[in-house]
C-alpha positions in Angstrom: 0.0 0.0 0.0 1.3 3.4 -1.0 0.8 5.7 2.0 1.8 8.9 3.7 2.1 9.3 7.5 0.6 12.6 8.7 1.7 14.1 12.1 0.4 17.3 13.5 2.7 18.4 16.4 2.9 21.1 19.1 5.8 21.6 21.4 6.6 17.9 22.0 10.0 17.5 20.3 11.1 14.6 22.5 7.9 12.7 21.9 8.1 13.4 18.2 11.7 12.2 18.0 10.7 8.9 19.6 7.8 8.5 17.1 10.0 9.2 14.1 12.3 6.5 15.5 9.4 4.1 15.5 8.4 4.9 11.9 11.8 4.0 10.5 11.3 0.5 12.0 7.9 -0.2 10.4 7.6 -3.5 8.5 5.5 -1.5 5.9 7.5 1.6 5.3 5.6 4.8 4.4 6.4 6.5 1.1 6.7 9.7 3.0 6.2 11.3 6.4 4.6 14.7 6.8 5.2 16.7 10.0 3.4 20.0 10.4 4.4 22.1 13.4 1.7 24.2 15.1 4.3 26.1 17.0 5.2 29.3 15.1 8.7 29.1 16.7 9.4 25.8 14.9 10.2 23.8 18.0 9.8 20.5 16.1 12.3 21.3 13.4 15.4 20.0 15.3 13.7 16.6 15.9 13.0 16.2 12.2 16.5 17.3 11.2 18.1 14.9 13.7 16.1 12.0 12.3 17.2 13.0 8.7 20.8 13.2 9.8 20.6 9.7 11.4 19.0 8.5 8.2 15.5 7.6 7.2 14.2 5.2 4.5 11.6 7.8 3.4 11.5 11.6 2.9 10.2 13.7 5.8 8.5 16.9 4.9 8.4 19.6 7.5 6.3 22.7 7.6 5.0 25.3 10.1 1.4 26.2 10.4 1.7 29.3 12.7 -2.0 30.0 13.5 -3.0 28.2 16.7 -5.5 25.7 15.4 -5.4 21.9 15.4 -7.8 21.6 12.4 -5.7 23.9 10.2 -2.6 22.0 11.2 -4.2 18.6 10.3 -5.5 20.1 7.0 -1.9 21.2 6.2 -0.6 17.6 6.6 -3.2 16.5 4.0 -2.3 19.3 1.6 1.4 18.2 1.7 0.7 14.5 1.5 0.9 13.0 -2.0 -0.2 9.3 -1.5 -3.5 7.6 -1.8 -3.6 6.4 1.8 -3.1 8.7 4.7 -2.1 7.3 8.2 -2.6 9.7 11.1 -0.9 9.3 14.4 -0.5 11.8 17.3 2.9 13.3 18.1 2.8 11.8 21.6 2.1 8.2 20.6 4.4 5.2 20.0 3.9 2.7 17.1 5.0 -0.9 17.1 6.7 -2.2 14.0 3.5 -3.9 12.9 1.3 -0.8 13.1 1.2 0.3 9.4 1.1 -3.2 7.9 -1.7 -4.2 10.2 -3.8 -1.1 9.3 -3.2 -1.6 5.6 -4.1 -5.3 5.8 -7.4 -4.5 7.5 -8.3 -1.8 4.9 -7.7 -4.4 2.1 -9.4 -7.3 3.8 -12.6 -5.4 4.8 -12.7 -3.1 1.7 -12.8 -0.1 3.9 -12.3 3.6 3.3 -10.9 4.1 6.7 -9.5 2.0 9.6 -9.3 3.0 13.2 -7.1 1.2 15.8 -6.8 1.4 19.6 -4.7 3.9 21.4 -3.5 2.2 24.6 -2.6 4.5 27.4 0.6 3.9 29.4 0.1 5.2 32.9 3.5 5.7 34.7 4.0 3.4 37.8 4.4 6.5 40.0 1.0 7.9 39.2 -1.4 8.3 42.1 -3.1 5.0 43.1 -6.6 6.2 42.3 -5.5 7.1 38.8 -3.9 3.7 38.2 -7.1 2.0 39.4 -9.5 4.2 37.5 -8.6 3.3 33.8 -9.7 6.9 33.0 -7.6 7.1 29.8 -9.0 3.9 28.1 -11.2 4.0 25.1 -13.8 1.3 24.1 -12.5 -1.4 21.8 -14.3 -3.5 19.2 -13.8 -6.7 17.2 -11.7 -6.3 14.1 -13.8 -5.6 11.0 -16.8 -4.1 12.8 -18.1 -0.8 11.5 -17.6 1.9 14.1 -20.6 3.7 15.6 -20.7 7.4 14.8 -20.2 8.4 18.5 -17.0 6.4 18.8 -15.2 7.9 15.8 -11.9 9.7 16.8 -8.4 10.3 15.6 -5.0 9.3 17.1 -4.6 6.0 15.1 -6.3 6.2 11.7 -5.8 5.2 8.1 -7.9 7.0 5.5 -8.3 6.6 1.8 -7.4 10.0 0.2 -10.2 9.7 -2.4 -12.7 9.7 0.5 -11.7 13.3 1.1 -12.1 14.3 -2.5 -15.2 16.3 -1.8 -13.8 17.9 1.3 -11.8 21.1 0.3 -11.1 21.7 4.0 -11.5 18.3 5.7 -11.1 19.4 9.3 -13.4 22.2 10.3 -11.4 25.2 11.7 -14.4 26.0 13.9 -13.2 23.1 16.1 -9.6 24.2 15.9 -9.2 25.4 19.5 -11.8 23.2 21.2 -11.0 19.9 19.6 -13.7 17.6 18.2 -12.6 18.2 14.6 -11.6 14.6 14.2 -15.0 13.1 15.1 -16.8 15.8 13.0 -14.8 14.8 9.9 -15.3 11.1 10.4 -19.0 11.3 11.0 -19.3 13.5 7.9 -17.5 10.8 5.9 -19.8 8.1 7.2 -22.9 10.2 6.4 -21.6 10.3 2.8 -21.4 6.5 2.6 -17.8 5.9 3.5 -17.0 2.7 5.3 -14.9 3.0 8.5 -14.0 -0.1 10.4 -12.1 -1.1 13.5 -8.8 -3.1 13.6 -8.1 -4.2 17.2 -4.6 -5.5 16.4 -3.3 -2.1 15.0 -2.2 -0.8 18.4 -0.4 2.3 19.2 0.6 3.3 22.8 0.3 6.7 24.4 2.4 7.5 27.5 0.3 9.6 29.8 2.1 12.8 30.5 2.5 14.1 34.1 0.2 17.1 33.4 -2.6 14.8 32.6 -2.4 12.8 35.9 -4.7 15.2 37.7 -8.4 15.3 38.5 -8.6 18.8 37.0 -7.3 17.5 33.6 -9.7 14.6 33.7 -12.7 16.8 34.5 -11.8 19.2 31.7 -11.4 16.4 29.2 -14.8 15.0 30.3 -16.4 18.4 29.9 -14.9 18.8 26.4 -16.1 15.3 25.5 -19.6 16.3 26.5 -19.4 19.5 24.5 -18.2 17.5 21.5 -21.1 15.1 21.7 -23.6 18.0 22.0 -22.1 20.0 19.2 -22.0 17.0 16.9 -25.6 16.1 17.8 -26.8 19.7 17.2 -24.9 19.7 13.9 -26.8 16.6 12.7 -23.8 14.3 12.8 -25.9 11.5 14.5 -29.1 12.2 12.7 -31.5 15.1 12.0 -31.2 17.7 14.8 -35.0 18.2 15.3 -36.6 20.1 18.1 -37.4 16.8 19.8 -33.7 15.7 19.6 -32.6 19.0 21.1 -35.1 18.8 23.9 -34.2 15.2 24.6 -30.5 16.1 24.8 -31.1 18.8 27.4 -33.4 16.6 29.5 -31.1 13.6 29.4 -28.0 15.6 30.2 -29.8 17.3 33.2 -31.1 14.0 34.6 -27.7 12.3 34.1 -25.9 15.3 35.7 -28.2 15.0 38.8 -27.7 11.3 39.0 -24.0 11.5 38.7 -23.8 14.1 41.4 -25.7 11.8 43.8 -23.5 8.8 42.9 -20.3 10.7 43.6 -21.0 10.7 47.3 -22.4 7.2 47.3 -19.3 5.9 45.5 -16.7 7.6 47.7 -16.6 4.8 50.4 -15.7 2.3 47.7 -12.6 4.2 46.5 -11.6 7.6 45.2 -11.3 6.3 41.7 -15.0 5.3 41.7 -16.1 8.7 43.0 -13.8 10.4 40.4 -15.5 8.4 37.6 -18.9 9.8 38.5 -17.4 13.3 38.9 -16.1 13.0 35.4 -19.5 11.9 34.1 -21.1 14.9 35.9 -18.6 17.1 34.1 -19.4 15.6 30.8 -23.1 16.2 31.2 -22.4 19.7 32.3 -20.4 20.1 29.1 -23.4 19.0 27.1 -25.6 21.6 28.7 -23.0 24.4 28.5 -23.2 24.2 24.7 -26.7 25.6 24.9 -25.5 28.8 26.5 -22.7 29.2 24.0 -19.6 28.4 26.0 -16.8 26.1 24.6 -13.8 24.9 26.5 -10.8 25.7 24.3 -8.4 22.9 25.1 -6.0 23.8 22.2 -5.8 27.5 22.9 -2.2 28.2 24.2 -2.1 24.6 25.5 1.0 23.6 27.4 0.6 19.8 27.3 
């Protein structure tokens, strides 16, 4: 399979350096690697140049996208890529040698326009005990070959057929560029247009959890953003027509679930801080859904430091 690897990066030169080391070890080598730096100062340049000095079996194209916007940065990687298949991986992830060949085999076997694989978190052993017990960073997994439900579509480990983006002059919506959610918005749009996106459970990448994310505050904000993403996608019609009944139902369910989660926080506390934290995160997610209706959006990618 003739493919490009697309990486959007922001102030993670050490993580990017490790990822580039992984890519040169792939059993299926990419035809090219695209690195677009969302740091106007070009903090990723040295990592790319070091990899080129050490040697790489493929060209690495580096560019800067200076405007703080994850959607514009991802779009720039697509503009620079020249191959029919595009593999996307985050700059803080690690890929085993089988990663690309496994994604490619799944796309061929299941005649898919896109393949998603699991991103397995690596929690450091010195993380707080309640975090290690909570599995807060895990995402649902599926059987290989299953078509992915619209509300589980996300980036981080994705292979897409370029022709699936033919009618998308700006695939990632810049309106989501500071809040996140641009990945799910694109993928649900592709599914609505008849594209087939399936799961491959063997195409694993790993994501070491950074110290800045080992806090209740970060987990609550991520839960809140996830709730906002769900509400925005629902109201945009990503999961079906956004009728008045759908809008009302979203508000009512979110309010009831918020109330239930608040009650369960206290009930769960005697059984462990991790259980109480889980309900607190669910409360934050439902608060996020409701906050969309008064026009507030958490901008996770605005001047982010992690």
